[in-house]
N, C-alpha and C positions, 0 to 999 in steps of 0.2 A: 101812763104807767099801770100796770097790774101786780098786785102783790099777793101771792099764794103762799098758803100755810098749809102743810099736811100734817095729819094727826091720826092716830088710830094704830100706829105700828105697836109690835111687841113680840114676844116670844109664845110660840103656839105649838102643839104637839102635831105631828103629822095626822091629816085627817081632820083637822080642826078649822076654823073659821076665824076671820077678822074682816071688820069692815073700815077702811080707810077713807077720810074726810079730807076736802081741800077747800079751804075758805079762802075766798077773793075779797079784794077789797081795791079801791082805786076807780078805774073807769068800768064801764057797764060790763058784766060779767055774762049778760043773757046772750051777747051777740057773737061769743066766742065759741070755737071750736075746742074742747077741752081733751087732754091725753092724759094717760097715767104710762110711765116709762118705769123700768127698773135697772139697777146697776149691782151685779155682784162683784165680791173681790176678783181685780185680774181680767176682768171680762168688759165688754163694751157697754154702753146704753143702750136697752133695747125695748122696743115698743111692746105694750102690754095691750092696751084698749084706748079706744077714742069715742067720743061722742059728739054727735053734731050740736049746733047751738041750740036749737029747739028740742033736742032729746030724741028726734025721729029717726036719728040714723046711729047706729054703733056699729063696732067692728072688735075683733079680738085677736091677737096670736094664736096660733094653732096650738100652742103649749098652755093655754089658760082657758082655751074655748070651752064652754060646757061647764066650768067651774066658777069663774068669775063674771061678775055683772058691773057694767058701768052704768051709772045713772047721775042726775044732775037735778038740782032744785032750785031754779032761777029767783024763786023768790027770795031765797036764803043765800044766794051766791054761792053754793056750796056744789061741789062735784064729789063722787061717792065710788068706791070700788070695794065692792063684795068678794071675799075672798072666801069660797068653799073647797072643801077636800083639799087642804093645802098637803104639799109636797115639801120635801127638804130642799130639793132643786128650787122651790119658789122663794128662797132665802135671798135677800138683796135688800138694798136701799130702794125705796119706791118714792118717785117723784111724780107729781102733776105739773102739768105745762099748758099753756094757752097759746093757742096760734092766734095772731093779730088781725086776721082777715074778717072783718063783721059780716055776719050772715052768709057765710060761705056754703056752698054745698059740695064742695070737695071734702074727700077724706084723706087725712094726714097721717103718715105712717112714720115719716122721719123726724127725729129729734132736731134735725136743721130747720123744720117746719114750724116749730116752736118758738118764739120768743122770749115768753115770760115761764119763770121756773119756781118751783117751790124749793126749801132747804133738804128736804127728802125726810122719810121716814123708814127707820129700820125695821124689816120684817125677819124674824129668825124662826125656822121651823124645824124642830127636833125632831128624831127619829124615836 
C-alpha cells in the first residue's frame, strides 16, 4: 500500500506560480510512475502530467505544456508539480497518483491506470 499526501495548493493571481508536493509513504516510491491529475467542479478528472520511476520520461497535457513541470526526488519520496503562468482555467483540485507497476517503461495517461491517490489539494487562480 502507498499513502500519498499533497500539499502546496492555495489562492494565487493569474500569472503567478505555485509548487505542489506529493509525499509518499509505505511501499517503495522510487519504482512507481507518478501522475498529477486535476478536477474542476462539474468536470471529469483530467490528466495533467506524468513522470517515470527514474524521472527520465515526462509528459504533459497540451493545456499545461510549457507552463508546468513535473519532477521527483526519490531520496525524499516526493513528487512535485511546479506551476507557472497560472490561468483561471487551472483552478481545480489537484491530485497526485501512483501507478502500481514497478519500473514500468510505459507512460500512463488515464486515471484508471493509477491505483493510489492522494486526498487532493485545492488550487484557485483569480483574475
